[in-house]
C-alpha positions as CSV (number, residue, x, y, z in Angstrom):
1,X,0.0,0.0,0.0
2,X,1.4,3.4,-1.0
3,X,1.7,6.2,1.5
4,X,-1.0,8.2,-0.2
5,X,-3.4,5.4,0.1
6,X,-2.5,5.0,3.8
7,X,-3.1,8.7,4.4
8,X,-6.5,8.6,2.6
9,X,-7.4,5.4,4.6
10,X,-6.5,7.1,7.9
11,X,-8.5,10.2,7.0
12,X,-11.5,8.1,6.1
13,X,-11.2,6.0,9.2
14,X,-10.8,9.1,11.4
15,X,-13.9,10.7,9.8
16,X,-16.0,7.5,10.4
17,X,-14.7,7.3,14.0
18,X,-15.8,10.9,14.6
19,X,-19.2,10.3,13.1
20,X,-19.5,7.1,15.2
21,X,-18.5,9.0,18.4
22,X,-21.1,11.7,17.8
23,X,-23.8,9.1,17.2
24,X,-22.9,7.2,20.3
25,X,-22.7,10.4,22.4
26,X,-26.1,11.5,21.2
27,X,-27.6,8.1,21.8
28,X,-26.1,7.3,25.2
29,X,-25.6,10.6,26.9
30,X,-28.6,12.6,28.1
31,X,-29.4,15.7,26.2
32,X,-29.4,18.9,28.3
33,X,-33.0,20.0,28.9
34,X,-34.2,23.3,27.7
35,X,-35.6,25.6,30.4
36,X,-39.3,25.2,30.5
37,X,-39.3,22.0,28.5
38,X,-41.2,20.1,31.2
39,X,-43.8,22.9,31.3
40,X,-44.2,22.8,27.5
41,X,-44.5,19.0,27.7
42,X,-47.3,19.2,30.3
43,X,-49.1,22.0,28.5
44,X,-49.0,20.5,25.0
45,X,-49.1,16.8,25.7
46,X,-50.4,15.9,29.1
47,X,-53.3,18.3,29.8
48,X,-55.5,17.2,26.9
49,X,-56.4,20.7,25.8
50,X,-59.5,21.1,23.7
51,X,-59.5,22.8,20.3
52,X,-60.5,26.1,21.8
53,X,-57.8,26.0,24.4
54,X,-55.2,25.0,21.8
55,X,-56.2,27.9,19.5
56,X,-56.1,30.5,22.3
57,X,-52.8,29.0,23.5
58,X,-51.3,29.4,20.0
59,X,-52.3,33.1,20.0
60,X,-50.7,33.6,23.5
61,X,-47.5,31.8,22.5
62,X,-47.2,33.8,19.2
63,X,-47.7,37.1,21.0
64,X,-45.2,36.1,23.7
65,X,-42.6,35.0,21.2
66,X,-42.5,38.5,19.7
67,X,-42.4,40.1,23.2
68,X,-39.7,37.8,24.4
69,X,-37.6,38.4,21.3
70,X,-37.9,42.2,21.8
71,X,-36.9,41.9,25.5
72,X,-34.0,39.6,24.6
73,X,-32.7,42.2,22.1
74,X,-33.0,44.9,24.8
75,X,-30.9,42.7,27.2
76,X,-28.3,42.2,24.4
77,X,-28.2,46.0,23.9
78,X,-27.9,46.5,27.7
79,X,-25.0,44.1,27.7
80,X,-23.3,45.9,24.9
81,X,-23.7,49.2,26.8
82,X,-22.2,47.5,29.8
83,X,-19.2,46.2,27.8
84,X,-18.7,49.7,26.4
85,X,-18.8,51.2,29.9
86,X,-16.3,48.6,31.2
87,X,-14.0,49.3,28.3
88,X,-14.2,53.1,28.9
89,X,-13.9,53.1,32.7
90,X,-11.8,50.0,33.4
91,X,-13.5,49.7,36.7
92,X,-16.8,50.0,38.6
93,X,-17.4,53.6,37.7
94,X,-20.7,55.5,37.3
95,X,-21.2,54.4,33.6
96,X,-20.7,50.7,34.6
97,X,-23.1,51.0,37.5
98,X,-25.7,52.6,35.3
99,X,-25.2,50.0,32.6
100,X,-25.6,47.2,35.2
101,X,-28.9,48.8,36.4
102,X,-30.1,48.9,32.8
103,X,-29.2,45.3,32.3
104,X,-31.0,44.3,35.5
105,X,-34.0,46.3,34.5
106,X,-34.1,44.5,31.1
107,X,-33.8,41.1,32.8
108,X,-36.5,42.0,35.2
109,X,-38.9,43.0,32.4
110,X,-38.3,39.7,30.7
111,X,-39.0,37.8,33.9
112,X,-42.2,39.9,34.5
113,X,-43.4,39.2,30.9
114,X,-42.6,35.5,31.3
115,X,-44.7,35.3,34.5
116,X,-47.5,37.3,32.9
117,X,-47.4,34.8,30.0
118,X,-47.5,31.8,32.4
119,X,-50.5,33.3,34.3
120,X,-52.3,34.0,31.0
121,X,-51.8,30.4,29.9
122,X,-53.1,29.2,33.2
123,X,-56.3,31.2,32.7
124,X,-57.0,29.0,29.6
125,X,-57.1,25.9,31.7
126,X,-60.0,24.1,33.3
127,X,-60.0,23.6,37.1
128,X,-59.1,19.9,36.6
129,X,-55.9,21.0,34.6
130,X,-54.5,23.7,36.9
131,X,-52.9,21.6,39.6
132,X,-50.7,19.6,37.0
133,X,-49.8,22.9,35.3
134,X,-49.0,24.6,38.7
135,X,-46.7,21.6,39.6
136,X,-44.9,21.9,36.3
137,X,-44.4,25.6,36.8
138,X,-42.9,25.0,40.3
139,X,-40.7,22.3,39.0
140,X,-39.5,24.5,36.1
141,X,-38.6,27.2,38.6
142,X,-36.9,24.9,41.1
143,X,-35.3,22.3,38.8
144,X,-31.6,22.0,39.3
145,X,-31.6,23.7,42.7
146,X,-30.5,22.1,45.9
């Protein structure tokens, strides 16, 4: 076997080993859970929402997606202002403190909007559905603590 063929064979085997490693890793290792995934699972798959609830939920989710995106962009802008202030002051000066306050305000607005969205979704539910939803909310807020 020539050296060129050996190199090509090594490259092909390395590629196949990498693909195999990724496949095994995805199959055997648990995937990190997205925040709120359990709440989403309960809401969409375990509560047996009727057609009217599903339609109203879709409207709420679409509206919140736009609102969340806008708030996330505001948080990104606040972080950019914080980075600029840090670069300008090289310490915890007044611009940095103001930028931190703006960043916290943006995070707070996102949290408030998220809670308002959760409560709006809860209002769509029947009395027999709320306890399971409430448990999922509590679990989503406390998962990974302790």
